[in-house]
C-alpha positions in Angstrom: 73.3 100.5 -107.4 72.3 98.1 -110.3 70.7 95.1 -108.0 71.1 92.2 -110.9 75.0 92.5 -111.4 76.9 89.0 -111.5 78.7 88.6 -108.1 82.2 89.8 -108.2 82.6 88.0 -104.7 86.5 88.6 -103.2 89.7 88.3 -105.8 90.2 86.1 -108.6 88.3 83.4 -108.4 84.9 84.8 -108.6 86.3 87.4 -111.4 88.0 85.4 -113.6 86.4 81.7 -112.8 88.3 78.8 -112.5 91.0 78.7 -114.5 93.6 75.9 -114.8 96.6 77.5 -116.1 97.7 75.8 -119.8 100.6 74.3 -119.7 102.2 73.7 -123.5 105.5 71.9 -124.1 106.0 72.3 -127.2 105.9 75.1 -128.8 105.8 76.2 -132.7 109.2 77.5 -134.7 109.7 80.7 -133.8 108.9 83.6 -136.4 111.5 86.6 -135.7 109.8 89.7 -136.6 106.0 90.3 -137.4 103.9 87.8 -139.8 100.4 87.8 -140.6 98.1 84.9 -138.7 95.0 83.6 -139.5 92.3 85.0 -136.7 90.8 82.1 -136.2 94.4 80.1 -135.2 94.4 82.9 -132.2 92.8 81.4 -129.2 92.6 84.4 -125.8 94.8 84.7 -123.2 92.5 83.2 -120.3 94.7 85.9 -117.9 93.2 88.5 -119.3 92.4 90.8 -117.0 90.3 93.3 -119.0 86.2 92.1 -117.9 84.7 94.7 -120.0 85.3 96.2 -124.0 83.4 99.4 -124.7 81.3 98.2 -127.5 82.0 102.3 -129.1 85.3 102.3 -129.1 85.5 98.8 -130.3 83.3 100.5 -133.3 85.2 103.2 -133.7 88.8 101.1 -133.7 87.4 98.7 -136.4 86.5 101.2 -139.1 89.7 102.6 -138.3 91.4 98.9 -139.0 88.7 99.1 -142.3 90.2 102.0 -143.7 93.8 101.7 -142.6 94.6 98.2 -141.1 96.4 97.2 -137.8 98.8 99.0 -137.4 100.0 98.4 -134.2 100.6 94.4 -134.3 99.4 92.0 -131.4 101.2 89.7 -129.9 101.2 85.9 -129.6 103.1 83.0 -128.8 103.1 79.3 -130.0 101.1 76.6 -128.7 101.4 73.8 -131.1 99.0 72.3 -133.9 99.5 75.6 -135.9 97.2 77.9 -132.9 98.5 80.8 -131.1 97.8 82.5 -127.9 97.1 85.7 -127.8 99.8 87.5 -125.4 98.4 91.4 -125.9 96.5 92.6 -128.0 92.4 91.5 -127.1 90.8 94.8 -128.2 92.5 95.3 -131.4 91.8 91.8 -132.2 88.5 91.7 -131.6 87.9 95.2 -133.6 89.6 93.5 -136.4 87.2 90.5 -136.2 85.2 93.0 -136.9 86.1 95.0 -139.5 86.0 91.5 -141.3 89.9 90.3 -141.4 90.9 87.1 -142.1 94.5 87.5 -141.1 96.1 90.2 -138.7 100.0 90.8 -138.2 101.7 90.0 -135.0 104.7 89.8 -133.0 105.7 86.1 -132.4 107.1 85.3 -129.3 107.9 81.8 -127.7 107.9 81.9 -123.7 106.5 79.9 -121.4 103.2 80.4 -119.0 104.8 82.6 -116.2 106.0 84.9 -118.7 103.5 84.7 -120.8 100.9 86.1 -117.8 103.9 88.9 -116.6 103.7 90.2 -120.4 99.6 89.8 -120.9 98.5 91.8 -117.5 102.1 94.0 -117.5 100.8 95.3 -121.3 97.2 95.5 -120.0 98.0 97.5 -116.6 100.4 99.7 -118.6 98.7 100.3 -121.4 95.0 99.6 -121.5 91.8 101.2 -119.1 91.3 99.3 -116.9 89.4 100.2 -114.1 91.0 100.4 -110.7 89.5 96.7 -109.6 90.9 95.0 -112.9 94.2 96.8 -111.8 93.9 95.3 -108.2 93.4 91.8 -109.4 95.6 92.2 -112.1 98.1 92.8 -109.2 97.0 89.9 -107.6 97.5 87.4 -110.3 100.7 88.6 -110.5 101.0 87.9 -107.2 99.9 84.8 -107.4 100.8 83.0 -110.4 104.4 83.8 -111.1 105.1 84.8 -106.8 106.0 88.1 -106.6 106.5 90.3 -103.5 104.5 93.3 -103.3 108.2 95.0 -103.8 108.9 93.0 -106.4 105.6 93.7 -108.1 106.0 97.0 -107.4 109.6 96.8 -109.7 107.6 95.2 -112.5 105.0 97.8 -112.9 106.9 100.8 -112.2 104.5 101.4 -109.3 105.4 102.1 -105.2 104.8 99.2 -102.3 102.0 101.5 -101.4 100.0 102.0 -104.2 99.9 97.5 -104.8 98.5 97.6 -101.4 95.9 100.0 -101.9 94.6 98.6 -105.4 95.3 95.0 -103.2 92.6 96.4 -100.9 89.8 96.6 -102.8 89.8 93.3 -103.2 88.7 93.3 -99.0 85.3 95.0 -101.0 82.0 93.5 -100.8 80.4 92.6 -103.6 78.2 95.4 -104.3 80.7 97.9 -103.4 83.5 95.7 -105.8 80.6 96.5 -108.8 80.4 99.7 -108.3 84.2 100.2 -108.9 83.7 97.8 -111.8 81.3 100.2 -112.9 82.9 103.3 -112.5 79.9 104.3 -109.8 82.5 105.1 -107.1 86.4 105.9 -107.6 89.3 104.2 -106.2 89.3 107.2 -103.2 85.7 106.4 -102.5 86.6 102.8 -102.0 89.1 103.3 -100.1 87.1 105.2 -97.6 85.0 102.4 -97.0 87.6 99.4 -97.2 88.0 100.4 -93.2 84.4 99.3 -92.8 83.9 96.0 -91.5 80.5 95.4 -91.6 79.7 94.4 -95.1 76.2 95.3 -95.1 77.2 98.4 -93.9 79.6 99.0 -96.4 77.1 98.3 -99.4 74.3 100.5 -97.8 77.1 103.7 -97.8 78.2 102.8 -101.2 74.4 103.1 -102.2 74.6 106.5 -100.3 77.6 107.9 -101.7 76.2 107.1 -105.5 72.7 108.6 -104.8 74.0 111.3 -103.1 76.6 111.9 -105.1 79.2 112.6 -102.5 82.4 114.1 -103.1 85.8 111.3 -101.9 86.3 114.0 -98.8 82.8 113.7 -97.9 82.8 110.0 -98.0 85.6 110.1 -95.6 83.8 112.1 -92.9 80.5 110.0 -93.8 82.4 106.7 -93.0 84.4 108.5 -89.6 81.2 109.7 -88.5 79.4 106.2 -88.9 82.2 104.5 -87.7 82.0 106.6 -84.0 78.2 106.4 -83.9 78.7 102.4 -84.0 80.8 102.7 -81.4 79.3 104.8 -79.3 76.1 102.5 -79.4 78.2 99.5 -78.6 79.9 101.0 -75.7 76.5 102.2 -73.9 75.1 98.4 -74.2 75.5 96.8 -71.5 76.7 92.8 -72.0 76.1 89.9 -69.2 77.2 86.5 -70.0 74.8 83.5 -70.0 74.6 81.1 -66.9 76.8 79.2 -68.7 79.9 81.0 -69.9 80.0 82.0 -66.0 79.7 78.6 -64.9 82.2 77.6 -67.8 84.4 80.8 -66.5 84.7 79.4 -63.3 86.1 75.9 -64.4 88.9 77.1 -66.2 89.6 79.3 -63.7 89.9 76.2 -61.2 91.2 73.8 -63.7 94.0 76.0 -64.5 94.8 78.0 -60.8 94.9 81.4 -61.9 92.0 84.3 -62.5 90.4 83.7 -66.0 88.0 86.4 -67.6 86.2 86.0 -71.0 84.7 89.3 -72.6 82.1 89.8 -75.4 80.2 92.1 -77.3 77.0 93.3 -78.9 77.8 91.2 -81.9 79.0 87.7 -80.0 82.6 88.6 -80.8 85.1 88.4 -77.8 88.0 87.4 -75.9 88.7 85.3 -72.9 91.9 86.5 -70.7 94.2 84.7 -68.3 96.3 86.4 -65.8 99.8 85.3 -64.9 102.0 87.3 -62.0 105.6 85.3 -63.6 107.4 83.9 -65.7 107.0 80.4 -64.2 102.9 81.0 -64.1 103.0 81.6 -68.0 104.9 78.5 -68.5 102.7 76.2 -66.4 99.8 77.6 -68.1 101.1 76.5 -71.4 102.1 73.5 -70.4 98.6 73.0 -69.2 96.9 74.4 -72.4 99.4 72.2 -74.2 
């Protein structure tokens, strides 16, 4: 796994940066059908989910455009002062620029910001070869910016609620694992198996082992299961003794509440405080005291 990749972090902020939603209240006149637009008047869509474009593929498309022209128009929306914002077709726009075109055909649509985001993301999800992480980020952005529930989002993109959930879980992965998914070193199946590993260092270690040993998804699931079982057994054999300070505090709390108090902790420092009660009346008294 590469060590010099720019960290992705968790979720959209780290992947896409702190992008402010551009609000364009005054739009140019609507153009029906398609028209030719100068490429310099087209601004990129800040909600483009794709973060990497294959140079070889772009060069092939640029060569095709030189020979046959841009067959499929891009889609833009007017944002005033003779400028347009790209809704869909960034790959075609980049290839056209590489081919030396100064004008390209475009469908011009007047839409608000929310609909522009939907169109850009849904178009990319349905038609572009986004990797699993980029799809997950697109789903999360649609939910955040357009206030969709998972069910509503599923209806928009033609996916089940379970499928949406599986993609969104990828955003819980540690940075090294997200990088591995983004760079197609591990598949979505591998990543889903790793999501259950809460320790980020262990998660990254397992991801590296998957890549180094070229493990299958089934092998990965077995490895994760074995690793977690080993960690649980190791924890169960370690007896944790409460410090004098904690035991003193436990007695004081018990006396204050007039109830049995039990403090538990594991080797990681995590734990719980349990307060016993024997009736609804005792529970009400405890709640009153705690409040």
